[in-house]
C-alpha positions in Angstrom: -6.6 -71.5 -43.9 -9.8 -69.6 -43.1 -8.8 -69.7 -39.4 -5.4 -68.1 -40.2 -7.2 -65.4 -42.1 -9.6 -64.8 -39.2 -6.7 -64.6 -36.7 -4.8 -62.1 -38.9 -7.9 -60.0 -39.3 -8.3 -60.0 -35.5 -4.7 -59.0 -35.0 -5.1 -56.2 -37.6 -8.2 -54.9 -35.8 -6.4 -55.0 -32.4 -3.4 -53.1 -33.8 -5.7 -50.5 -35.4 -7.7 -50.2 -32.2 -4.5 -49.8 -30.2 -3.2 -47.1 -32.6 -6.5 -45.3 -32.4 -6.5 -45.5 -28.6 -3.0 -44.1 -28.5 -3.9 -41.3 -30.9 -7.0 -40.4 -28.8 -4.9 -40.6 -25.6 -2.2 -38.3 -27.1 -5.0 -35.8 -28.2 -6.6 -36.0 -24.7 -3.2 -35.3 -23.0 -2.5 -32.4 -25.3 -6.0 -31.1 -24.7 -5.7 -31.7 -20.9 -2.3 -29.9 -20.8 -3.6 -27.0 -22.8 -6.7 -26.8 -20.6 -4.5 -26.7 -17.5 -2.4 -23.9 -19.0 -5.6 -22.1 -20.0 -7.0 -22.6 -16.5 -3.9 -21.1 -14.9 -4.0 -18.1 -17.3 -7.6 -17.7 -16.5 -7.0 -17.8 -12.7 -4.3 -15.2 -13.0 -6.6 -13.0 -15.2 -9.4 -13.4 -12.7 -7.1 -12.4 -9.8 -6.0 -9.3 -11.7 -9.6 -8.4 -12.4 -10.5 -8.9 -8.8 -7.7 -6.6 -7.7 -8.7 -4.0 -10.3 -12.3 -4.2 -9.1 -11.1 -3.9 -5.5 -9.1 -0.8 -6.5 -12.0 0.8 -8.3 -14.3 0.1 -5.4 -11.7 1.6 -3.0 -11.5 4.7 -5.1 -15.3 5.1 -5.2 -15.5 4.6 -1.4 -12.9 7.4 -1.0 -15.2 9.6 -3.1 -18.2 8.5 -1.1 -16.7 8.5 2.4 -13.5 10.5 2.3 -13.1 13.8 4.1 -11.2 17.1 3.6 -9.4 19.0 6.3 -9.2 17.5 9.8 -11.5 14.8 11.2 -11.6 13.7 14.8 -10.5 10.1 15.7 -10.6 8.3 19.0 -7.7 6.2 20.2 -9.2 2.7 20.6 -6.0 0.9 21.6 -2.4 1.7 22.4 -0.1 -1.3 22.1 3.6 -1.2 23.0 5.5 -3.0 20.3 9.0 -2.8 21.8 12.0 -0.9 20.4 10.5 2.4 21.7 7.6 1.9 19.3 3.9 1.8 20.1 0.9 1.1 17.8 -2.1 3.3 18.0 -5.5 2.1 16.7 -7.8 4.9 15.6 -11.6 4.8 15.0 -13.8 7.7 13.7 -15.2 9.7 16.6 -18.3 10.4 14.5 -18.9 6.7 14.0 -19.0 7.1 10.2 -17.3 4.6 7.8 -13.6 4.6 7.3 -12.4 5.3 3.7 -9.9 2.8 2.4 -6.3 3.7 1.7 -3.5 2.5 -0.5 -0.9 0.3 1.3 2.1 2.4 2.1 0.3 5.7 2.7 0.3 7.7 5.9 -1.9 9.8 8.2 -1.3 13.4 9.0 -1.9 14.4 12.6 -2.5 18.0 13.9 -1.5 17.8 17.6 -2.1 20.2 20.4 1.2 19.9 22.3 1.9 21.8 25.5 4.5 24.5 25.1 3.6 25.0 21.4 1.5 27.9 20.4 0.5 26.3 17.0 -0.5 22.7 16.3 2.4 20.3 15.7 1.9 18.5 12.4 3.4 15.1 11.9 2.8 12.2 9.5 2.9 8.5 10.4 2.6 5.6 8.1 -0.4 3.3 8.3 1.0 -0.1 9.4 -1.9 -2.5 9.0 -3.7 -4.0 6.0 -5.4 -1.7 3.6 -8.3 -4.2 3.6 -8.8 -3.6 7.3 -12.0 -1.6 7.6 -12.6 -1.3 11.4 -9.7 1.0 12.3 -6.5 2.7 11.2 -3.3 1.7 12.8 -0.2 3.9 13.0 3.0 2.8 14.7 5.0 5.7 16.3 8.6 5.6 17.5 9.7 7.8 20.4 12.4 10.1 19.0 15.4 10.9 21.2 15.9 13.5 22.4 12.2 13.6 22.8 10.4 14.8 19.7 7.4 17.1 20.3 5.0 14.8 18.4 6.4 11.4 19.3 6.8 12.3 22.9 3.2 13.6 23.0 1.9 10.3 21.5 3.9 8.2 24.0 3.6 10.3 27.2 0.2 12.1 26.9 -2.1 10.2 24.6 -4.0 7.2 25.9 -7.0 5.0 24.9 -10.1 7.2 24.6 -8.3 10.4 23.7 -9.3 12.3 20.6 -6.9 13.5 17.9 -7.3 15.5 14.7 -6.4 13.6 11.5 -6.2 14.3 7.8 -7.2 11.7 5.3 -4.7 9.0 4.2 -2.3 10.4 1.5 1.1 9.9 0.0 2.5 8.7 -3.4 4.5 5.8 -1.9 2.2 2.9 -2.2 1.8 -0.6 -3.7 -0.4 -1.0 -6.8 -2.7 -3.9 -5.7 -3.9 -4.5 -9.3 -0.4 -5.6 -10.4 0.8 -9.2 -10.2 4.5 -8.7 -10.6 6.9 -10.0 -7.8 8.0 -7.5 -5.2 10.8 -7.0 -2.7 9.7 -5.1 0.4 12.5 -3.7 2.6 12.1 -2.1 6.0 14.7 -0.7 8.4 13.8 0.0 12.0 10.4 1.8 12.3 10.5 2.0 8.5 8.9 -1.4 8.5 5.5 0.2 8.9 4.5 1.1 5.3 6.0 -2.0 3.8 4.3 -4.1 6.5 1.0 -2.6 5.3 1.9 -3.7 1.8 2.7 -7.2 2.9 -0.5 -7.6 4.9 -2.6 -6.2 2.1 -1.2 -8.7 -0.3 -1.9 -11.7 1.9 -5.3 -10.4 3.1 -6.3 -10.1 -0.5 -5.5 -13.8 -1.1 -3.0 -12.9 -3.7 -0.2 -15.4 -4.7 2.1 -12.6 -5.7 5.7 -13.5 -5.0 6.9 -11.4 -2.0 10.4 -11.1 -0.5 10.3 -9.3 2.8 13.5 -8.1 4.4 13.6 -6.4 7.7 16.7 -4.9 9.3 17.2 -4.0 13.0 20.1 -4.2 15.4 18.8 -7.1 17.6 15.8 -8.8 19.1 15.1 -5.9 21.5 14.4 -3.6 18.5 12.5 -6.3 16.5 8.9 -5.2 16.4 5.9 -7.1 15.0 7.8 -10.3 15.7 4.8 -12.7 16.1 2.9 -10.9 13.3 5.7 -11.5 10.8 6.3 -15.1 11.8 2.6 -15.9 11.4 2.4 -14.3 8.0 5.5 -16.2 6.9 4.1 -19.5 8.2 0.7 -19.1 6.6 1.7 -18.0 3.1 3.9 -20.0 0.7 4.4 -17.0 -1.6 6.1 -14.9 1.2 9.8 -15.3 1.9 10.7 -13.6 5.2 14.4 -12.6 5.9 15.2 -10.9 9.2 18.7 -9.2 9.5 20.3 -8.3 12.8 23.3 -6.0 12.4 24.4 -6.3 16.1 22.7 -9.5 17.6 22.9 -10.1 21.3 24.2 -13.3 22.8 20.6 -14.2 23.7 19.5 -13.8 20.1 19.0 -17.1 18.3 20.0 -17.3 14.6 17.4 -19.3 12.8 14.8 -18.6 15.4 14.8 -14.9 16.0 16.6 -13.9 12.8 18.2 -15.2 9.6 21.2 -13.1 8.8 23.7 -11.4 11.1 24.4 -8.5 8.7 22.7 -5.4 7.4 20.2 -5.5 4.6 22.2 -4.9 1.4 22.1 -5.5 -2.3 24.9 -8.1 -1.8 22.4 -10.0 0.3 19.7 -9.6 -2.3 22.0 -11.0 -4.9 22.5 -14.1 -2.8 18.8 -14.6 -2.2 17.0 -13.5 -5.4 17.0 -15.6 -8.6 17.3 -12.3 -10.6 17.0 -8.5 -10.2 13.6 -8.5 -12.0 11.5 -7.2 -9.1 9.8 -4.1 -8.0 11.5 -2.8 -4.9 9.8 -0.8 -2.1 11.9 0.5 0.7 11.6 2.6 3.8 14.3 3.0 6.5 17.2 5.1 7.7 18.7 7.5 5.2 22.0 5.8 5.0 20.4 2.4 4.3 18.2 3.8 1.6 21.0 5.8 -0.1 23.3 2.7 -0.2 20.7 0.2 -1.4 19.3 2.7 -4.0 22.8 3.3 -5.5 23.7 -0.4 -5.5 20.4 -1.4 -7.1 21.1 1.1 -9.9 24.6 -0.5 -10.3 23.0 -3.9 -10.4 20.9 -2.8 -13.4 17.6 -2.2 -11.7 15.7 0.6 -13.6 14.9 3.7 -11.5 11.2 3.2 -12.1 11.3 -0.1 -10.3 12.8 1.3 -7.1 10.2 3.0 -4.8 11.3 4.8 -1.7 9.3 6.3 1.2 9.4 10.0 0.6 8.3 11.8 3.8 10.4 12.7 6.8 13.6 14.7 7.1 15.8 11.6 6.6 14.1 10.7 3.3 16.1 10.1 0.2 15.3 10.0 -3.5 16.9 8.0 -6.2 20.0 9.9 -7.4 20.7 10.3 -11.1 24.3 11.0 -12.2 24.5 14.2 -14.3 26.2 13.8 -17.7 29.8 14.9 -17.8 29.0 17.9 -20.1 26.4 19.1 -17.7 28.8 19.5 -14.8 31.9 20.8 -16.6 32.6 24.5 -15.7 29.0 25.1 -14.5 28.7 27.5 -11.6 26.3 26.6 -8.9 23.2 28.8 -8.9 22.7 31.2 -5.9 19.6 33.2 -5.1 18.7 35.6 -2.4 15.7 34.7 -0.4 13.9 37.2 1.8 11.6 36.0 4.6 9.6 39.2 4.9 7.8 38.7 8.2 11.0 37.4 9.9 13.1 40.3 8.4 15.9 38.0 7.2 17.5 37.8 3.8 19.7 34.8 3.2 21.4 33.1 0.2 20.2 29.8 -1.1 22.4 27.2 -2.9 21.8 23.7 -4.3 23.6 22.2 -1.3 21.0 23.6 1.1 18.0 21.8 -0.5 14.4 23.1 -0.1 13.1 26.4 1.1 12.0 24.6 4.3 15.6 23.5 4.9 16.8 27.0 4.2 14.4 28.4 6.8 15.3 25.9 9.4 19.0 26.5 8.9 18.4 30.1 9.7 16.2 29.8 12.7 13.0 30.7 10.8 9.9 28.7 11.8 7.7 27.3 9.0 5.0 24.8 9.6 5.7 21.4 8.1 4.4 17.9 8.2 5.1 15.3 5.5 8.2 17.0 4.0 7.2 15.5 0.7 4.8 18.0 -0.8 1.7 16.0 0.1 0.0 17.3 3.2 0.0 21.0 2.4 1.1 22.1 5.9 4.1 24.1 4.6 2.2 26.2 2.0 3.9 29.6 2.0 2.8 32.7 0.1 5.1 34.1 -2.6 5.4 37.9 -2.6 7.7 37.9 -5.6 9.9 35.5 -7.5 9.6 32.0 -8.9 10.3 28.5 -7.6 11.0 25.0 -9.0 10.1 21.8 -7.4 13.1 19.5 -6.5 11.0 16.4 -5.8 7.8 14.9 -7.1 4.8 15.9 -5.0 1.1 15.1 -4.9 -0.1 18.4 -3.5 -0.9 21.3 -5.8 -0.6 24.7 -4.2 -2.7 27.7 -5.2 -1.3 30.3 -7.5 1.0 32.7 -5.6 2.0 30.1 -3.1 4.5 27.2 -2.9 5.2 24.0 -1.0 8.3 25.0 0.9 9.3 21.5 1.8 9.9 20.5 -1.9 10.4 24.0 -3.5 13.7 25.7 -4.4 14.1 29.3 -5.8 14.7 29.8 -9.5 15.0 33.6 -9.0 15.4 36.1 -6.3 12.6 35.4 -3.9 10.5 37.1 -1.3 8.4 34.9 1.0 5.6 35.9 3.3 7.2 34.2 6.3 
């Protein structure tokens, strides 16, 4: 009988021990799972803090090493990229440090071009990583018929030549302190600012989800081919999709490109799990207008669609006016006098900016970015007032206006 009692006691102890072990195991698993979740949250927080610190450091370096006005740069390398595009690598002629820039920004060049009495001012996007500190890279497409600036870059400027450059600027850029997923879209040479964004993300070691769509006609126009393939192969968070709208017989689908169609919201709907992304886009005007409109129809808020702003073919997100705002409303008309040119013309909404008005009437105004950033188009106001039709980062002095983004709000006299 005592043996049975002893066996029963042993069994009870074993069961109790097993229950205790199971309880401890359950607690350990819960603790382990919670710890892993906390570790993941901590890793994301640390990454955001690192990006924030990187941004603060970049801003401080701009204050420490930035420059105002023009600075001389030497062309260290000139690399043909194909598709009538060449990349130019610039280093400071004075040997001093390069200030950092925000991925997506551009450089403003003041060029001495034969046949032009005044410098030709043009802006070209920085096309390399914002974490690259040895040089600035800008990729320039030859404009046909030959543009004054692009032709000068391609035909006259070589390695060792000196050019005058303003500091990086522009309000179209990626916030590196954010962690939200992004869709980067480039069309033709419009790849340059979004490529800078892509390279900055991967160079920072970020695991931010990136969809990169690049649209060209065929392989002959496909630039940065090897660069893009390497980034795609090395980074699991990057999803690369190349679109050829008119592929050649020699182009291999699956090797050279992924989709024989244009970049469109219809394609995005087939690729993306949702529309919950920030969209950054630069390319031909027709492409940007179409995609912007379709993103809006898909329910993407305006503040999540970011579009390259400079250049005559640029486009901004369009908001539809409310019905009561357009009913029986007469379009405003204002007389604008260009005093030095001796011309008085009529401005309407359909014309656009004062710069557009001047160009339409054969009046030469200096211009560069066409986005109100570089200050090249600053024009004195002799009388009258203006409104600004686009956001702009430049702030002109009292009594002047930025002609590329200004429109009259009264009868106007310009010192031009």
